[in-house]
DODREN-602051 format. One record per atom (N, C-alpha, C): residue number from 0; atom name; x, y, z. Coordinates in steps of 0.05 Angstrom, whole numbers, padded with zeros to 5 digits, m for minus. Each point is the difference from the previous one (the first is absolute). Example, Ala and Ser with C-alpha at 12.3 -4.5 7.8 and 13.67 -1.06 7.14 Angstrom:
<pts>
+-----+----+--------+--------+--------+
:   i : at :     px :     py :     pz :
+-----+----+--------+--------+--------+
:   0 :  N :  00264 : m00114 :  00156 :
:   0 : CA : m00018 :  00024 :  00000 :
:   0 :  C :  00018 :  00024 :  00000 :
:   1 :  N : m00007 :  00021 : m00014 :
:   1 : CA :  00016 :  00024 :  00001 :
:   1 :  C : m00015 :  00022 :  00014 :
+-----+----+--------+--------+--------+
</pts>
This chain:
<pts>
+-----+----+--------+--------+--------+
:   i : at :     px :     py :     pz :
+-----+----+--------+--------+--------+
:   0 :  N :  00017 : m00024 :  00000 :
:   0 : CA : m00017 :  00024 :  00000 :
:   0 :  C :  00018 :  00025 :  00000 :
:   1 :  N : m00006 :  00019 : m00018 :
:   1 : CA :  00016 :  00024 : m00002 :
:   1 :  C : m00006 :  00018 :  00024 :
:   2 :  N :  00021 :  00012 :  00009 :
:   2 : CA : m00002 :  00019 :  00022 :
:   2 :  C : m00005 :  00028 : m00011 :
:   3 :  N : m00020 :  00014 :  00012 :
:   3 : CA : m00006 :  00027 : m00009 :
:   3 :  C :  00018 :  00019 :  00015 :
:   4 :  N :  00014 :  00017 : m00014 :
:   4 : CA :  00018 :  00019 :  00012 :
:   4 :  C : m00015 :  00027 :  00003 :
:   5 :  N : m00006 :  00007 :  00024 :
:   5 : CA : m00013 :  00025 :  00006 :
:   5 :  C :  00021 :  00019 :  00011 :
:   6 :  N :  00005 :  00022 : m00014 :
:   6 : CA :  00021 :  00019 :  00010 :
:   6 :  C : m00010 :  00013 :  00025 :
:   7 :  N :  00019 :  00005 :  00018 :
:   7 : CA : m00006 :  00015 :  00025 :
:   7 :  C : m00002 :  00029 : m00007 :
:   8 :  N : m00014 :  00015 :  00017 :
:   8 : CA :  00000 :  00029 : m00003 :
:   8 :  C :  00027 :  00011 :  00006 :
:   9 :  N :  00010 :  00018 : m00016 :
:   9 : CA :  00024 :  00014 :  00006 :
:   9 :  C : m00008 :  00024 :  00017 :
:  10 :  N :  00008 :  00001 :  00024 :
:  10 : CA : m00009 :  00021 :  00019 :
:  10 :  C :  00024 :  00018 :  00006 :
:  11 :  N : m00005 :  00026 : m00005 :
:  11 : CA :  00021 :  00020 :  00006 :
:  11 :  C : m00012 :  00018 :  00021 :
:  12 :  N :  00012 : m00002 :  00024 :
:  12 : CA : m00010 :  00016 :  00022 :
:  12 :  C :  00011 :  00028 :  00000 :
:  13 :  N : m00016 :  00019 :  00008 :
:  13 : CA :  00009 :  00028 :  00003 :
:  13 :  C : m00012 :  00011 :  00026 :
:  14 :  N :  00004 :  00025 :  00005 :
:  14 : CA : m00010 :  00013 :  00024 :
:  14 :  C : m00029 :  00008 : m00002 :
:  15 :  N : m00011 :  00001 : m00024 :
:  15 : CA : m00028 :  00009 : m00005 :
:  15 :  C : m00019 : m00022 :  00009 :
:  16 :  N : m00024 :  00009 :  00010 :
:  16 : CA : m00020 : m00019 :  00009 :
:  16 :  C : m00017 : m00012 : m00022 :
:  17 :  N :  00001 :  00012 : m00024 :
:  17 : CA : m00017 : m00009 : m00023 :
:  17 :  C :  00011 : m00026 : m00011 :
:  18 :  N : m00018 : m00019 : m00006 :
:  18 : CA :  00007 : m00025 : m00013 :
:  18 :  C : m00013 : m00001 : m00027 :
:  19 :  N :  00015 : m00006 : m00020 :
:  19 : CA : m00010 : m00003 : m00027 :
:  19 :  C :  00006 : m00028 : m00011 :
:  20 :  N : m00021 : m00013 : m00010 :
:  20 : CA :  00004 : m00026 : m00013 :
:  20 :  C : m00002 :  00005 : m00030 :
:  21 :  N :  00020 : m00010 : m00015 :
:  21 : CA :  00002 :  00003 : m00029 :
:  21 :  C :  00001 : m00028 : m00013 :
:  22 :  N : m00018 : m00004 : m00019 :
:  22 : CA :  00001 : m00025 : m00016 :
:  22 :  C :  00001 :  00007 : m00029 :
:  23 :  N :  00020 : m00012 : m00014 :
:  23 : CA :  00004 :  00004 : m00029 :
:  23 :  C :  00015 : m00024 : m00010 :
:  24 :  N : m00007 : m00009 : m00024 :
:  24 : CA :  00014 : m00023 : m00012 :
:  24 :  C :  00027 :  00007 : m00011 :
:  25 :  N :  00007 :  00025 : m00002 :
:  25 : CA :  00026 :  00009 : m00011 :
:  25 :  C :  00018 :  00007 :  00024 :
:  26 :  N :  00020 : m00017 :  00004 :
:  26 : CA :  00019 :  00004 :  00022 :
:  26 :  C :  00015 :  00026 : m00001 :
:  27 :  N :  00006 :  00009 : m00025 :
:  27 : CA :  00014 :  00025 : m00003 :
:  27 :  C : m00017 :  00024 :  00010 :
:  28 :  N : m00026 : m00001 : m00007 :
:  28 : CA : m00018 :  00021 :  00009 :
:  28 :  C : m00004 : m00001 :  00030 :
:  29 :  N : m00002 : m00025 :  00011 :
:  29 : CA : m00002 : m00003 :  00029 :
:  29 :  C :  00023 :  00013 :  00015 :
:  30 :  N :  00024 : m00005 : m00010 :
:  30 : CA :  00024 :  00011 :  00012 :
:  30 :  C :  00000 :  00030 : m00001 :
:  31 :  N : m00009 :  00011 : m00023 :
:  31 : CA : m00001 :  00029 : m00003 :
:  31 :  C : m00021 :  00012 :  00019 :
:  32 :  N : m00024 : m00011 :  00001 :
:  32 : CA : m00021 :  00010 :  00018 :
:  32 :  C :  00010 : m00001 :  00029 :
:  33 :  N :  00012 : m00022 :  00007 :
:  33 : CA :  00009 : m00004 :  00027 :
:  33 :  C :  00021 :  00021 :  00008 :
:  34 :  N :  00020 :  00003 : m00017 :
:  34 : CA :  00021 :  00020 :  00006 :
:  34 :  C : m00010 :  00028 :  00002 :
:  35 :  N : m00018 :  00008 : m00019 :
:  35 : CA : m00010 :  00027 :  00000 :
:  35 :  C : m00019 :  00005 :  00024 :
:  36 :  N : m00018 : m00019 :  00006 :
:  36 : CA : m00018 :  00004 :  00022 :
:  36 :  C :  00015 :  00000 :  00027 :
:  37 :  N :  00020 : m00015 :  00002 :
:  37 : CA :  00016 : m00001 :  00025 :
:  37 :  C :  00016 :  00026 :  00003 :
:  38 :  N :  00014 :  00008 : m00021 :
:  38 : CA :  00017 :  00024 :  00002 :
:  38 :  C : m00015 :  00026 :  00000 :
:  39 :  N : m00022 :  00002 : m00015 :
:  39 : CA : m00014 :  00026 : m00002 :
:  39 :  C : m00022 :  00003 :  00020 :
:  40 :  N : m00013 : m00021 :  00009 :
:  40 : CA : m00021 :  00002 :  00019 :
:  40 :  C :  00009 : m00010 :  00028 :
:  41 :  N :  00019 : m00018 :  00000 :
:  41 : CA :  00009 : m00012 :  00025 :
:  41 :  C : m00019 : m00021 :  00010 :
:  42 :  N : m00013 : m00014 : m00018 :
:  42 : CA : m00020 : m00021 :  00007 :
:  42 :  C :  00013 : m00027 :  00004 :
:  43 :  N : m00013 : m00017 :  00015 :
:  43 : CA :  00007 : m00028 :  00001 :
:  43 :  C : m00012 : m00013 : m00025 :
:  44 :  N :  00016 : m00011 : m00017 :
:  44 : CA : m00010 : m00011 : m00026 :
:  44 :  C :  00003 : m00030 :  00000 :
:  45 :  N : m00023 : m00013 : m00004 :
:  45 : CA :  00000 : m00029 : m00003 :
:  45 :  C : m00007 : m00006 : m00029 :
:  46 :  N :  00019 : m00011 : m00015 :
:  46 : CA : m00004 : m00004 : m00029 :
:  46 :  C :  00002 : m00029 : m00007 :
:  47 :  N : m00017 : m00008 : m00020 :
:  47 : CA :  00000 : m00027 : m00009 :
:  47 :  C : m00011 : m00002 : m00028 :
:  48 :  N :  00009 : m00021 : m00014 :
:  48 : CA : m00012 : m00006 : m00026 :
:  48 :  C : m00023 : m00020 :  00002 :
:  49 :  N : m00005 : m00010 :  00024 :
:  49 : CA : m00020 : m00020 :  00005 :
:  49 :  C : m00026 :  00013 :  00011 :
:  50 :  N : m00022 :  00000 : m00016 :
:  50 : CA : m00024 :  00013 :  00010 :
:  50 :  C : m00012 : m00012 :  00025 :
:  51 :  N :  00003 : m00027 :  00004 :
:  51 : CA : m00010 : m00013 :  00024 :
:  51 :  C :  00015 :  00010 :  00025 :
:  52 :  N :  00026 :  00003 : m00002 :
:  52 : CA :  00016 :  00009 :  00022 :
:  52 :  C : m00008 :  00029 :  00007 :
:  53 :  N : m00005 :  00016 : m00021 :
:  53 : CA : m00008 :  00028 :  00005 :
:  53 :  C : m00027 :  00002 :  00014 :
:  54 :  N : m00019 : m00016 : m00008 :
:  54 : CA : m00026 :  00000 :  00012 :
:  54 :  C :  00001 : m00010 :  00029 :
:  55 :  N :  00015 : m00021 :  00005 :
:  55 : CA :  00003 : m00011 :  00027 :
:  55 :  C :  00013 :  00021 :  00018 :
:  56 :  N :  00020 :  00014 : m00011 :
:  56 : CA :  00013 :  00021 :  00016 :
:  56 :  C : m00019 :  00023 :  00006 :
:  57 :  N : m00017 :  00007 : m00019 :
:  57 : CA : m00020 :  00021 :  00004 :
:  57 :  C : m00019 : m00007 :  00023 :
:  58 :  N : m00009 : m00025 :  00001 :
:  58 : CA : m00018 : m00008 :  00021 :
:  58 :  C :  00015 :  00001 :  00027 :
:  59 :  N :  00025 : m00010 :  00001 :
:  59 : CA :  00015 : m00001 :  00025 :
:  59 :  C :  00009 :  00028 :  00010 :
:  60 :  N :  00007 :  00017 : m00018 :
:  60 : CA :  00013 :  00025 :  00007 :
:  60 :  C : m00017 :  00025 : m00002 :
:  61 :  N : m00022 : m00001 : m00015 :
:  61 : CA : m00017 :  00023 : m00004 :
:  61 :  C :  00017 :  00024 : m00008 :
:  62 :  N :  00012 :  00000 : m00024 :
:  62 : CA :  00018 :  00021 : m00008 :
:  62 :  C : m00014 :  00027 : m00004 :
:  63 :  N :  00016 :  00021 : m00002 :
:  63 : CA : m00011 :  00026 : m00005 :
:  63 :  C : m00005 :  00005 : m00029 :
:  64 :  N :  00011 : m00017 : m00018 :
:  64 : CA : m00004 :  00002 : m00028 :
:  64 :  C :  00007 : m00027 : m00013 :
:  65 :  N : m00016 : m00008 : m00020 :
:  65 : CA :  00004 : m00024 : m00016 :
:  65 :  C :  00003 :  00009 : m00029 :
:  66 :  N :  00023 : m00007 : m00012 :
:  66 : CA :  00005 :  00008 : m00028 :
:  66 :  C :  00002 : m00026 : m00016 :
:  67 :  N : m00015 :  00000 : m00023 :
:  67 : CA : m00001 : m00024 : m00017 :
:  67 :  C :  00000 :  00008 : m00029 :
:  68 :  N :  00009 : m00018 : m00017 :
:  68 : CA : m00004 :  00002 : m00028 :
:  68 :  C : m00026 : m00015 : m00006 :
:  69 :  N : m00009 :  00000 : m00025 :
:  69 : CA : m00025 : m00014 : m00006 :
:  69 :  C :  00004 : m00027 : m00012 :
:  70 :  N :  00020 : m00004 : m00016 :
:  70 : CA :  00003 : m00025 : m00014 :
:  70 :  C :  00029 : m00011 :  00003 :
:  71 :  N :  00002 : m00026 :  00000 :
:  71 : CA :  00025 : m00014 :  00001 :
:  71 :  C : m00005 : m00029 : m00004 :
:  72 :  N :  00021 : m00016 :  00001 :
:  72 : CA : m00003 : m00028 : m00005 :
:  72 :  C : m00013 : m00016 :  00022 :
:  73 :  N : m00002 :  00012 :  00024 :
:  73 : CA : m00011 : m00015 :  00023 :
:  73 :  C : m00028 :  00010 :  00006 :
:  74 :  N : m00016 : m00019 :  00010 :
:  74 : CA : m00027 :  00006 :  00010 :
:  74 :  C :  00003 :  00003 :  00030 :
:  75 :  N : m00016 :  00015 :  00013 :
:  75 : CA : m00022 :  00016 : m00010 :
:  75 :  C :  00011 :  00026 : m00014 :
:  76 :  N : m00015 :  00009 : m00021 :
:  76 : CA :  00009 :  00024 : m00014 :
:  76 :  C : m00007 :  00024 :  00018 :
:  77 :  N :  00007 :  00024 : m00010 :
:  77 : CA : m00004 :  00024 :  00016 :
:  77 :  C : m00028 :  00006 :  00007 :
:  78 :  N : m00019 : m00006 : m00018 :
:  78 : CA : m00028 :  00004 :  00006 :
:  78 :  C : m00009 : m00018 :  00023 :
:  79 :  N :  00008 : m00025 : m00001 :
:  79 : CA : m00007 : m00018 :  00022 :
:  79 :  C :  00013 :  00008 :  00027 :
:  80 :  N :  00025 :  00011 : m00002 :
:  80 : CA :  00013 :  00009 :  00024 :
:  80 :  C : m00016 :  00023 :  00013 :
:  81 :  N : m00009 :  00019 : m00017 :
:  81 : CA : m00015 :  00023 :  00010 :
:  81 :  C : m00027 : m00010 :  00012 :
:  82 :  N : m00013 : m00018 : m00014 :
:  82 : CA : m00026 : m00010 :  00011 :
:  82 :  C :  00005 : m00015 :  00026 :
:  83 :  N :  00021 : m00016 :  00002 :
:  83 : CA :  00005 : m00014 :  00025 :
:  83 :  C :  00004 :  00019 :  00023 :
:  84 :  N :  00016 :  00021 : m00005 :
:  84 : CA :  00005 :  00019 :  00022 :
:  84 :  C : m00025 :  00015 :  00008 :
:  85 :  N : m00016 :  00007 : m00019 :
:  85 : CA : m00025 :  00015 :  00005 :
:  85 :  C : m00021 : m00017 :  00013 :
:  86 :  N :  00000 : m00026 : m00005 :
:  86 : CA : m00021 : m00018 :  00010 :
:  86 :  C :  00005 : m00011 :  00028 :
:  87 :  N :  00024 :  00005 :  00011 :
:  87 : CA :  00006 : m00011 :  00026 :
:  87 :  C :  00002 :  00023 :  00021 :
:  88 :  N : m00013 : m00004 :  00022 :
:  88 : CA : m00001 :  00021 :  00020 :
:  88 :  C :  00027 :  00010 :  00009 :
:  89 :  N :  00019 : m00018 :  00003 :
:  89 : CA :  00027 :  00007 :  00010 :
:  89 :  C :  00015 :  00018 : m00020 :
:  90 :  N : m00008 : m00001 : m00025 :
:  90 : CA :  00016 :  00015 : m00021 :
:  90 :  C : m00017 :  00020 : m00016 :
:  91 :  N : m00025 :  00002 :  00007 :
:  91 : CA : m00019 :  00016 : m00018 :
:  91 :  C :  00007 :  00029 : m00001 :
:  92 :  N :  00013 :  00011 :  00019 :
:  92 : CA :  00006 :  00029 :  00000 :
:  92 :  C :  00029 :  00007 : m00008 :
:  93 :  N :  00016 : m00020 : m00007 :
:  93 : CA :  00027 :  00005 : m00008 :
:  93 :  C :  00000 :  00014 : m00027 :
:  94 :  N :  00013 :  00023 : m00002 :
:  94 : CA :  00002 :  00014 : m00026 :
:  94 :  C :  00015 : m00017 : m00020 :
:  95 :  N : m00011 :  00000 : m00025 :
:  95 : CA :  00012 : m00016 : m00021 :
:  95 :  C :  00008 :  00018 : m00023 :
:  96 :  N :  00025 : m00001 : m00007 :
:  96 : CA :  00011 :  00014 : m00023 :
:  96 :  C :  00007 : m00020 : m00022 :
:  97 :  N : m00011 :  00003 : m00023 :
:  97 : CA :  00006 : m00018 : m00023 :
:  97 :  C :  00018 :  00015 : m00019 :
:  98 :  N :  00022 : m00014 : m00007 :
:  98 : CA :  00019 :  00011 : m00020 :
:  98 :  C :  00000 : m00019 : m00023 :
:  99 :  N : m00009 :  00009 : m00024 :
:  99 : CA : m00003 : m00019 : m00022 :
:  99 :  C :  00004 :  00013 : m00027 :
: 100 :  N :  00008 : m00016 : m00019 :
: 100 : CA :  00002 :  00009 : m00028 :
: 100 :  C : m00024 : m00010 : m00015 :
: 101 :  N : m00017 : m00015 :  00013 :
: 101 : CA : m00024 : m00010 : m00012 :
: 101 :  C : m00021 :  00022 : m00002 :
: 102 :  N : m00016 :  00000 : m00020 :
: 102 : CA : m00020 :  00021 : m00004 :
: 102 :  C : m00025 : m00001 :  00016 :
: 103 :  N : m00002 : m00020 :  00018 :
: 103 : CA : m00025 : m00003 :  00015 :
: 103 :  C :  00000 :  00015 :  00027 :
: 104 :  N :  00007 :  00026 : m00002 :
: 104 : CA :  00003 :  00016 :  00024 :
: 104 :  C : m00027 :  00004 :  00014 :
: 105 :  N : m00020 :  00007 : m00014 :
: 105 : CA : m00027 :  00004 :  00012 :
: 105 :  C : m00010 : m00025 :  00013 :
: 106 :  N :  00005 : m00023 : m00012 :
: 106 : CA : m00009 : m00026 :  00011 :
: 106 :  C :  00013 : m00004 :  00028 :
: 107 :  N :  00025 :  00007 :  00002 :
: 107 : CA :  00014 : m00003 :  00026 :
: 107 :  C : m00013 :  00018 :  00021 :
: 108 :  N : m00008 :  00024 : m00007 :
: 108 : CA : m00013 :  00018 :  00018 :
: 108 :  C : m00028 : m00011 :  00008 :
: 109 :  N : m00014 : m00011 : m00020 :
: 109 : CA : m00027 : m00010 :  00005 :
: 109 :  C :  00000 : m00024 :  00020 :
: 110 :  N :  00021 : m00016 :  00000 :
: 110 : CA :  00001 : m00023 :  00018 :
: 110 :  C :  00011 :  00008 :  00027 :
: 111 :  N :  00011 :  00025 :  00003 :
: 111 : CA :  00007 :  00008 :  00027 :
: 111 :  C :  00027 :  00013 :  00004 :
: 112 :  N :  00016 :  00003 : m00021 :
: 112 : CA :  00026 :  00015 :  00003 :
: 112 :  C : m00006 :  00029 :  00007 :
: 113 :  N :  00017 :  00011 :  00016 :
: 113 : CA : m00003 :  00028 :  00007 :
: 113 :  C :  00012 :  00019 : m00021 :
: 114 :  N :  00022 : m00008 : m00011 :
: 114 : CA :  00014 :  00015 : m00021 :
: 114 :  C :  00012 : m00019 : m00020 :
: 115 :  N :  00002 :  00010 : m00025 :
: 115 : CA :  00014 : m00016 : m00021 :
: 115 :  C :  00020 :  00019 : m00013 :
: 116 :  N :  00024 : m00010 : m00003 :
: 116 : CA :  00021 :  00014 : m00015 :
: 116 :  C :  00006 : m00015 : m00025 :
: 117 :  N :  00001 :  00015 : m00022 :
: 117 : CA :  00007 : m00011 : m00026 :
: 117 :  C :  00030 : m00002 : m00004 :
: 118 :  N :  00010 : m00023 : m00010 :
: 118 : CA :  00028 : m00001 : m00008 :
: 118 :  C :  00002 :  00011 : m00028 :
: 119 :  N :  00021 :  00013 : m00006 :
: 119 : CA :  00022 :  00009 :  00017 :
: 119 :  C : m00009 :  00024 :  00017 :
: 120 :  N :  00013 :  00004 :  00022 :
: 120 : CA : m00007 :  00022 :  00019 :
: 120 :  C :  00026 :  00011 :  00011 :
: 121 :  N : m00002 :  00023 :  00013 :
: 121 : CA :  00023 :  00012 :  00013 :
: 121 :  C :  00000 : m00010 :  00029 :
: 122 :  N :  00024 : m00007 :  00010 :
: 122 : CA :  00002 : m00010 :  00027 :
: 122 :  C : m00010 :  00021 :  00020 :
: 123 :  N :  00004 :  00026 : m00005 :
: 123 : CA : m00010 :  00020 :  00018 :
: 123 :  C : m00031 : m00001 :  00003 :
: 124 :  N : m00013 : m00007 : m00022 :
: 124 : CA : m00029 : m00003 :  00001 :
: 124 :  C : m00008 : m00023 :  00017 :
: 125 :  N :  00014 : m00023 : m00003 :
: 125 : CA : m00005 : m00023 :  00017 :
: 125 :  C :  00004 :  00007 :  00029 :
: 126 :  N :  00021 :  00014 :  00007 :
: 126 : CA :  00006 :  00007 :  00027 :
: 126 :  C : m00022 :  00018 :  00012 :
: 127 :  N : m00009 :  00020 : m00015 :
: 127 : CA : m00021 :  00017 :  00009 :
: 127 :  C : m00026 : m00015 :  00004 :
: 128 :  N : m00006 : m00018 : m00018 :
: 128 : CA : m00025 : m00016 :  00002 :
: 128 :  C :  00002 : m00018 :  00025 :
: 129 :  N :  00022 : m00013 :  00004 :
: 129 : CA :  00003 : m00018 :  00023 :
: 129 :  C : m00002 :  00017 :  00026 :
: 130 :  N :  00013 :  00023 :  00001 :
: 130 : CA : m00002 :  00017 :  00024 :
: 130 :  C : m00029 :  00009 :  00005 :
: 131 :  N : m00014 :  00007 : m00021 :
: 131 : CA : m00028 :  00008 :  00003 :
: 131 :  C : m00017 : m00023 :  00012 :
: 132 :  N :  00003 : m00024 : m00012 :
: 132 : CA : m00017 : m00022 :  00010 :
: 132 :  C :  00008 : m00009 :  00028 :
: 133 :  N :  00026 :  00001 :  00006 :
: 133 : CA :  00009 : m00007 :  00027 :
: 133 :  C : m00010 :  00020 :  00020 :
: 134 :  N :  00001 :  00025 : m00007 :
: 134 : CA : m00009 :  00022 :  00018 :
: 134 :  C : m00029 : m00003 :  00006 :
: 135 :  N : m00016 : m00005 : m00020 :
: 135 : CA : m00029 : m00004 :  00004 :
: 135 :  C : m00005 : m00024 :  00018 :
: 136 :  N :  00015 : m00021 : m00004 :
: 136 : CA : m00004 : m00025 :  00016 :
: 136 :  C :  00008 :  00005 :  00029 :
: 137 :  N :  00023 :  00014 :  00004 :
: 137 : CA :  00009 :  00004 :  00028 :
: 137 :  C : m00016 :  00020 :  00015 :
: 138 :  N : m00014 :  00018 : m00014 :
: 138 : CA : m00016 :  00020 :  00014 :
: 138 :  C : m00028 : m00010 :  00005 :
: 139 :  N : m00005 : m00025 : m00007 :
: 139 : CA : m00026 : m00012 :  00006 :
: 139 :  C : m00022 :  00005 : m00020 :
: 140 :  N :  00007 :  00014 : m00022 :
: 140 : CA : m00021 :  00005 : m00020 :
: 140 :  C : m00005 : m00025 : m00016 :
: 141 :  N : m00024 : m00005 : m00007 :
: 141 : CA : m00008 : m00023 : m00015 :
: 141 :  C :  00011 :  00003 : m00028 :
: 142 :  N :  00013 : m00022 : m00011 :
: 142 : CA :  00012 :  00001 : m00026 :
: 142 :  C : m00021 :  00006 : m00022 :
: 143 :  N : m00025 : m00007 :  00004 :
: 143 : CA : m00020 :  00005 : m00020 :
: 143 :  C : m00014 :  00027 :  00003 :
: 144 :  N :  00012 :  00018 :  00016 :
: 144 : CA : m00012 :  00026 :  00005 :
: 144 :  C : m00006 :  00015 : m00026 :
: 145 :  N :  00019 : m00002 : m00019 :
: 145 : CA : m00005 :  00012 : m00026 :
: 145 :  C : m00008 : m00023 : m00019 :
: 146 :  N : m00016 :  00006 : m00020 :
: 146 : CA : m00008 : m00021 : m00018 :
: 146 :  C :  00025 : m00012 : m00013 :
: 147 :  N :  00002 : m00026 :  00000 :
: 147 : CA :  00023 : m00014 : m00012 :
: 147 :  C :  00002 :  00006 : m00030 :
: 148 :  N : m00021 :  00005 : m00013 :
: 148 : CA :  00001 :  00006 : m00029 :
: 148 :  C :  00015 :  00026 : m00005 :
: 149 :  N :  00005 :  00017 :  00020 :
: 149 : CA :  00016 :  00024 : m00004 :
: 149 :  C :  00029 : m00006 :  00006 :
: 150 :  N :  00007 : m00025 :  00004 :
: 150 : CA :  00027 : m00008 :  00008 :
: 150 :  C :  00019 : m00006 : m00021 :
: 151 :  N : m00005 :  00007 : m00025 :
: 151 : CA :  00019 : m00006 : m00022 :
: 151 :  C :  00023 :  00019 :  00003 :
: 152 :  N :  00023 : m00012 :  00008 :
: 152 : CA :  00025 :  00014 :  00005 :
: 152 :  C : m00003 :  00017 :  00025 :
: 153 :  N :  00022 :  00012 :  00009 :
: 153 : CA : m00001 :  00016 :  00024 :
: 153 :  C :  00005 :  00029 : m00006 :
+-----+----+--------+--------+--------+
</pts>
């Protein structure tokens, strides 16, 4: 029987209290997001290419932000990840930022993403969007306070 190799989350600790979970099938992009979020925001970043690991971590840790792409070789896809987070009490209020090159931006918002960023994008825009969503989450504002359909980009 073949053994399934599930990568561990790469956790980079910092002094900031915010925790961000990032899931993307592209390791290069994961490394970039991780380095930028850690150095520019000072967040604790948990990054993985495995969607199941990311969802399990979200349930256990209740992060301040969940960042996902929409499509990749592994299931569940980004739409299913968003639905899962929104459908479970422990994760329903976690802000979700989708970063994707796929054209189904509005679909992501309709299933529950708070914001969608189109690839390619400027890293400064991603940083500002992440800070906005984290700030709303930490101040106790409900992520759905603004209509999600207005969440195309930050």
